[in-house]
C-alpha positions in Angstrom: 185.6 42.4 19.3 188.4 40.0 19.2 189.2 37.6 22.0 192.8 37.5 21.6 192.9 41.4 22.2 190.5 41.0 25.1 193.1 38.8 26.8 196.0 40.5 26.1 194.4 43.8 27.1 193.4 42.1 30.6 196.7 40.5 31.1 198.8 44.0 30.4 196.2 45.7 32.8 196.5 43.2 35.6 200.5 43.2 35.2 200.4 47.1 35.4 198.3 47.0 38.4 200.8 44.8 40.0 203.9 46.6 39.2 202.0 50.0 40.1 201.0 48.5 43.4 204.7 47.1 44.0 206.0 50.9 43.3 203.6 52.3 46.1 203.5 49.3 48.8 206.9 47.5 48.1 206.0 45.2 51.1 202.6 44.0 49.8 204.6 41.5 47.7 206.8 40.2 50.3 205.4 36.7 49.8 206.3 36.5 46.4 209.0 34.1 45.2 210.4 33.1 41.9 207.8 29.9 41.5 204.8 32.5 41.2 206.3 33.8 37.9 205.7 30.1 36.5 202.1 30.2 38.2 201.4 33.7 36.8 202.6 32.6 33.2 200.6 29.2 33.5 197.5 31.2 34.5 198.0 33.5 31.5 198.0 30.5 29.2 195.2 28.9 31.0 192.9 32.2 30.7 194.1 32.4 27.1 192.9 28.9 26.4 189.5 29.3 27.9 188.7 32.7 26.6 190.1 32.2 23.1 188.8 28.6 23.2 192.3 27.3 22.0 192.8 23.8 23.6 196.1 23.4 22.6 197.3 26.4 24.9 195.8 24.3 27.9 199.0 22.0 27.6 201.4 24.5 28.4 199.2 26.2 31.0 198.7 22.9 32.9 202.5 22.2 32.6 203.5 25.6 33.9 201.2 25.8 36.6 202.0 22.2 37.8 205.7 23.1 37.8 205.1 26.3 39.9 203.2 24.5 42.2 205.7 21.9 42.8 208.5 24.6 43.1 206.4 26.5 45.6 205.9 23.2 47.7 210.0 22.5 47.5 210.9 26.0 48.2 208.5 25.7 51.3 209.4 22.5 52.5 213.0 22.3 51.4 212.1 18.9 50.2 214.0 19.1 46.9 214.5 15.2 46.9 211.0 14.9 45.9 212.0 15.9 42.4 213.1 12.0 42.0 209.5 11.2 41.7 207.6 14.4 40.9 209.1 14.8 37.6 206.6 12.0 36.6 203.8 14.4 36.8 204.9 16.2 33.7 203.4 13.9 31.3 200.4 13.6 33.2 199.8 17.1 33.3 200.7 17.3 29.6 198.1 14.6 29.1 195.5 16.3 31.2 195.8 19.6 29.2 195.1 17.5 26.0 191.9 16.1 27.8 190.6 19.2 28.9 191.6 21.3 25.9 189.9 18.8 23.9 186.6 19.6 25.7 185.7 22.9 24.0 188.3 22.6 21.0 187.2 20.3 18.3 190.6 20.3 16.5 192.0 18.8 19.6 189.4 15.7 19.8 191.8 13.4 18.2 194.3 13.9 20.8 192.0 12.8 23.7 193.2 8.9 23.5 196.7 10.2 23.7 196.3 12.8 26.5 194.4 9.8 28.3 197.1 7.5 28.1 199.7 10.2 29.0 197.7 11.0 32.2 197.1 7.7 33.5 200.8 6.6 32.6 202.4 9.7 34.5 200.2 9.2 37.5 201.3 5.3 37.4 205.1 6.6 37.0 204.5 9.1 39.8 203.3 6.1 42.3 206.1 3.8 41.0 209.1 6.3 41.5 207.4 7.7 44.7 207.2 4.4 46.2 210.9 3.8 45.3 212.1 7.3 46.3 210.2 8.1 49.2 206.6 9.5 48.3 204.6 9.1 51.4 202.6 5.9 51.4 199.5 7.6 52.9 199.0 9.5 49.5 198.4 5.9 47.9 195.2 5.9 49.8 193.5 8.5 47.2 193.9 5.9 44.3 190.0 5.8 44.1 190.1 9.6 42.7 191.4 7.8 39.4 188.2 5.7 39.4 186.1 9.1 40.0 187.8 10.8 37.4 187.4 7.7 34.8 183.7 7.7 36.0 183.2 11.5 35.2 184.8 11.0 31.8 182.3 8.2 30.9 179.5 10.3 32.6 180.3 13.2 30.1 180.8 11.1 27.5 177.2 9.4 28.0 175.5 12.8 28.5 176.8 14.4 25.3 174.2 14.3 22.4 174.8 11.6 19.9 175.6 12.5 16.3 
C-alpha cells in the first residue's frame, strides 16, 4: 500500500463528507470564514508530511497553518494593524518547519541549523517589531519558553543513540 495514495484517499473522503454535510445541513458551517481554507490546506500538508515522512512538506504546512491562525485572529478581533509585526513570524514558522521536518526525514538534517537560525531570528524580529508597533508588552513575559524549547532540542540530541 502506498502512503501517498492513503493520504490522498483520506483527504478526498474528508472533503467529500464536508461538502455532503454542507448540502444537507447548510447552517452547520455557519462559523466557516475564508481563513479556514488556509488552515485546512495547511492541515493537509501537515498530515501528508507526517504520513509520507516527507519533511519538506512541513514547511508550507506550518506557514499555511500560521497564516490561517493569524487571519482568524485578525478577522475575529479586527486588529489588522497587528500585521505590522506579525509578518515576522513567517520566517520563524518556516524555520520551525525545517526543524520538525528534519526530525523524521534524513534528507532534511542539513537544514536543521538554517531552520534554527530562521526560527530564532523570526521570533526576535517579532519581539522587536511588536515592541515598536504595539504588541502587548505582557507577551514578552513568556520569553522563557525559548529556553524551554532550546532545552528540549538539547535533550532530544542527548537521548539519541550515538554513531
